[in-house]
C-alpha positions as CSV (number, residue, x, y, z in Angstrom):
1,M,54.9,16.4,-10.2
2,K,52.2,18.3,-12.1
3,K,51.4,15.1,-14.2
4,I,50.9,13.1,-11.0
5,Y,48.4,15.7,-9.6
6,I,46.5,15.8,-12.9
7,T,46.4,11.9,-13.0
8,V,45.2,11.7,-9.4
9,I,42.5,14.4,-10.0
10,C,41.3,12.6,-13.2
11,L,41.2,9.2,-11.3
12,L,39.2,10.8,-8.5
13,A,36.7,12.4,-10.9
14,A,36.3,9.2,-12.8
15,S,35.7,7.2,-9.6
16,I,33.1,9.7,-8.4
17,V,31.3,9.6,-11.8
18,I,31.3,5.8,-11.7
19,F,30.0,5.7,-8.1
20,I,27.1,8.1,-8.9
21,S,26.2,6.3,-12.1
22,S,26.1,3.0,-10.3
23,F,23.3,4.3,-8.0
24,V,21.4,5.6,-11.0
25,Y,21.7,2.2,-12.7
26,L,20.6,0.3,-9.5
27,D,17.6,2.7,-9.1
28,K,16.5,2.2,-12.6
29,N,16.6,-1.6,-12.3
30,K,14.7,-1.7,-9.0
31,R,11.9,0.6,-10.2
32,K,9.3,0.0,-12.9
33,T,6.4,2.2,-13.9
34,Y,3.3,1.0,-15.7
35,Y,0.6,3.1,-17.3
36,Y,-3.0,1.9,-18.0
37,V,-6.0,3.6,-19.7
38,I,-9.5,2.9,-18.3
39,N,-12.0,2.4,-21.1
40,S,-15.7,2.1,-20.5
41,S,-18.3,1.7,-23.2
42,G,-15.8,2.5,-25.9
43,R,-14.6,5.8,-24.4
44,D,-11.6,6.6,-22.2
45,I,-12.7,7.6,-18.7
46,G,-9.4,7.7,-16.9
47,A,-5.8,6.6,-16.4
48,V,-3.8,4.6,-13.9
49,R,-0.1,4.8,-13.1
50,V,1.5,2.0,-11.1
51,D,5.0,2.3,-9.6
52,K,6.8,-0.8,-8.5
53,F,9.8,-0.4,-6.1
54,V,12.0,-3.2,-4.9
55,T,13.9,-2.4,-1.7
56,E,16.2,-4.6,0.4
57,D,13.4,-6.0,2.6
58,S,10.2,-5.1,0.9
59,L,8.2,-4.8,-2.4
60,I,6.1,-1.6,-2.8
61,Y,3.4,-0.9,-5.3
62,K,2.0,2.7,-5.5
63,T,-0.9,3.5,-7.7
64,A,-2.4,6.8,-8.8
65,A,-5.7,6.8,-10.7
66,A,-7.4,9.8,-12.2
67,M,-10.9,9.3,-13.6
68,P,-12.1,12.8,-14.5
69,Y,-15.0,11.5,-16.7
70,D,-16.3,8.9,-14.2
71,E,-19.5,9.8,-12.2
72,I,-18.4,8.5,-8.9
73,T,-14.6,8.5,-8.3
74,T,-12.4,11.3,-9.5
75,E,-9.1,10.5,-7.9
76,A,-7.6,7.5,-6.1
77,R,-4.2,6.7,-4.6
78,S,-3.1,3.5,-2.9
79,K,0.1,1.9,-1.6
80,I,0.7,-1.8,-0.9
81,V,3.9,-3.0,1.0
82,Y,4.9,-6.6,1.0
83,D,7.8,-8.2,2.9
84,R,10.4,-10.6,1.6
85,K,7.9,-13.5,1.9
86,Y,5.3,-11.6,-0.1
87,S,3.0,-11.3,3.0
88,L,1.1,-8.0,3.4
89,E,2.9,-5.4,5.6
90,S,0.6,-2.5,5.0
91,Y,-2.1,-1.1,2.7
92,S,-3.4,2.4,2.4
93,A,-5.8,4.0,0.0
94,E,-7.3,7.5,-0.4
95,R,-10.2,8.3,-2.7
96,A,-12.0,11.5,-3.5
97,A,-15.5,10.9,-4.8
98,N,-17.5,14.0,-5.6
99,G,-15.4,16.0,-3.1
100,A,-16.0,13.5,-0.3
101,P,-12.6,12.0,0.9
102,E,-12.3,8.3,1.9
103,T,-9.2,6.9,3.7
104,I,-8.4,3.3,4.4
105,S,-5.4,2.0,6.2
106,V,-4.5,-1.6,7.1
107,E,-1.2,-2.6,8.9
108,K,0.0,-6.0,10.0
109,K,0.9,-6.2,13.7
110,D,2.4,-9.0,15.7
111,N,-0.4,-11.5,15.5
112,G,-3.2,-9.4,14.1
113,V,-4.2,-6.6,11.8
114,S,-4.8,-2.9,12.5
115,F,-7.5,-1.4,10.4
116,V,-8.7,2.3,10.2
117,S,-11.3,3.7,7.8
118,R,-12.6,7.2,7.5
119,L,-15.3,8.5,5.2
120,N,-15.9,12.3,4.8
């Protein structure tokens, strides 16, 4: 009887480990990260990181750019969401230029587009 309990516990533990590892595997396959270096006049002025997510019904790109040596823009973040047919669902961007924040948001509605922009 003791061997049956040990076998059942081992099978349960193995199935839990396989179940959790399948989620980790699927998450790694549906997400990719790209890194870029911004070069101007022979010197590096910043870096960009792009994350690509594939979900059940959409494709999402998130970018984060840091340009500490640029004179205008110091930090920028944006997010683009596409649906299954690769049409734009929403776009949002935030930039900080010399301490002045700028926000842009675009969303697709039924037969139109909703747009909001804020500076300072």
